[in-house]
C-alpha positions as CSV (number, residue, x, y, z in Angstrom):
1,M,24.2,35.0,30.3
2,S,21.4,33.3,28.5
3,D,21.8,30.1,26.6
4,I,20.1,31.6,23.6
5,S,22.4,33.2,21.2
6,I,22.5,36.8,20.5
7,L,21.3,36.0,16.8
8,D,18.2,34.2,18.1
9,Q,17.6,36.9,20.6
10,R,17.7,39.6,17.8
11,R,15.3,37.5,15.7
12,I,12.8,37.4,18.5
13,E,13.2,41.0,19.2
14,A,13.0,42.0,15.6
15,K,9.6,40.2,15.2
16,F,8.2,42.2,18.1
17,A,9.9,45.5,17.3
18,G,8.5,45.2,13.7
19,E,5.0,44.8,14.8
20,L,5.5,47.4,17.4
21,L,6.7,49.9,15.0
22,R,3.9,49.4,12.6
23,T,1.4,49.9,15.5
24,L,3.2,53.0,16.8
25,A,3.4,54.5,13.2
26,Q,-0.2,54.2,12.9
27,E,-0.8,56.1,16.0
28,L,2.2,58.6,15.9
29,G,3.4,58.6,12.4
30,E,6.3,56.8,10.8
31,V,9.2,59.3,12.0
32,P,8.2,59.5,15.6
33,A,7.7,55.9,15.9
34,R,11.1,55.0,14.4
35,A,12.7,57.6,16.8
36,L,11.1,55.9,19.8
37,L,12.1,52.5,18.7
38,R,15.8,53.7,18.0
39,R,15.8,55.3,21.7
40,A,14.5,52.2,23.3
41,I,17.2,50.0,21.4
42,T,19.9,52.4,22.3
43,E,19.1,52.2,25.8
44,M,19.0,48.4,25.7
45,A,22.4,48.4,24.1
46,H,23.8,50.8,26.8
47,A,22.4,48.5,29.6
48,A,23.8,45.4,27.8
49,G,27.2,47.0,27.7
50,R,27.1,47.9,31.5
51,E,26.1,44.3,32.3
52,A,29.0,42.9,30.1
53,A,31.2,45.2,31.7
54,A,30.2,44.1,35.2
55,R,31.0,40.5,34.3
56,T,34.5,41.2,33.1
57,P,36.9,39.5,35.4
58,G,38.5,42.0,37.8
59,N,35.8,44.5,37.4
60,E,33.1,43.0,39.8
61,H,33.1,46.3,41.8
62,G,33.8,48.7,39.0
63,S,37.6,48.7,39.9
64,K,39.0,47.9,36.5
65,P,37.1,49.2,33.3
66,P,37.2,46.5,30.6
67,D,39.7,47.1,27.9
68,L,40.0,45.9,24.1
69,D,41.6,42.5,25.3
70,D,38.4,42.1,27.4
71,Y,36.2,43.2,24.3
72,A,38.0,40.7,22.0
73,A,37.3,38.0,24.6
74,I,33.4,38.5,24.3
75,L,33.4,38.7,20.5
76,P,32.4,34.9,20.4
77,L,29.0,35.9,21.8
78,W,28.2,37.5,18.5
79,Q,29.7,34.7,16.5
80,K,27.6,32.1,18.0
81,D,25.5,30.1,15.6
82,D,27.7,31.7,12.9
83,G,26.0,35.1,13.6
84,I,29.1,36.9,12.1
85,K,32.3,35.9,10.3
86,I,35.1,38.1,10.9
87,E,38.6,38.7,9.5
88,W,41.1,40.3,11.8
89,V,42.8,43.5,10.7
90,E,44.7,44.5,13.8
91,R,44.6,43.4,17.4
92,T,46.7,45.4,20.0
93,S,46.0,46.7,23.4
94,E,45.1,50.0,21.9
95,K,43.4,49.0,18.5
96,L,41.0,46.3,17.7
97,S,40.2,46.1,14.1
98,F,38.3,43.6,12.1
99,N,35.9,43.2,9.1
100,V,32.7,41.3,9.3
101,T,32.5,39.4,6.0
102,R,29.2,37.7,6.7
103,C,26.3,38.8,8.9
104,R,23.4,36.5,9.6
105,Y,21.7,39.3,11.5
106,A,21.3,41.3,8.2
107,E,20.3,38.1,6.5
108,S,17.8,37.4,9.1
109,Y,16.2,40.9,9.0
110,R,15.8,40.6,5.3
111,E,14.4,37.3,5.3
112,M,11.9,38.5,7.9
113,G,11.0,41.5,5.8
114,L,12.6,43.9,8.2
115,G,15.8,44.9,6.2
116,D,15.0,48.5,6.4
117,L,15.0,48.3,10.2
118,G,18.4,46.3,10.4
119,D,20.5,49.5,11.2
120,T,18.2,50.2,14.1
121,L,17.8,46.6,15.4
122,S,21.5,45.7,15.2
123,C,24.1,48.0,13.5
124,N,23.3,51.0,15.8
125,R,23.8,48.8,18.9
126,D,27.5,48.2,18.1
127,G,28.7,51.7,19.1
128,E,26.1,52.2,21.8
129,F,27.1,49.0,23.4
130,C,30.6,50.3,23.7
131,H,29.1,53.5,25.4
132,G,27.8,51.2,28.3
133,Y,30.8,48.8,28.2
134,N,33.6,51.5,28.6
135,P,32.9,55.1,27.5
136,A,36.6,55.5,26.7
137,I,36.4,52.9,23.9
138,R,36.1,54.6,20.6
139,F,34.2,52.9,17.8
140,E,34.2,53.7,14.0
141,R,32.6,52.2,11.2
142,T,32.2,53.5,7.7
143,Q,30.2,50.7,6.0
144,T,27.8,47.9,6.8
145,I,26.6,44.7,5.1
146,M,23.1,46.0,6.1
147,G,23.7,49.1,4.2
148,G,24.8,47.3,1.1
149,A,28.6,47.0,1.5
150,K,30.6,43.9,1.0
151,F,31.7,43.8,4.6
152,C,31.3,45.9,7.9
153,D,34.5,47.6,9.0
154,F,34.8,47.5,12.8
155,R,37.4,49.8,14.4
156,Y,37.8,50.2,18.0
157,S,40.5,52.2,19.9
158,L,41.4,52.9,23.4
159,K,44.2,55.0,24.7
160,K,46.2,53.6,27.5
């Protein structure tokens, strides 16, 4: 893992992505440019999930897919530098539920003038990361701070 926080990494990526999107939109149009950006970020999220799964203790050779306890153990990566503040709702071997009550990712994108890209740059990654991490983990979210809600509701489930 890098010493740089995920929050700082997202800020760096956002600056580049914003400029790339403007350039692509001039050449291809806004809709296709956004679709390409979303596709690239989705692939990045899948790859990050696979990499995190490979680092899970006991899964070095793909023998034990990571579970929700493993996922809970890596949540501090997103919390580093106060990236997110969470309130736990439920934490069992089959359900992991929490609310994000502060999101510095959303704040950062808005400060950078990229609030309209926040869902693509970060929010979309949450479920896509799970796809790479363990496709059996189900992720649901009905609202985000980025979308104007007071909190983001993260709900993960995994049938044993």
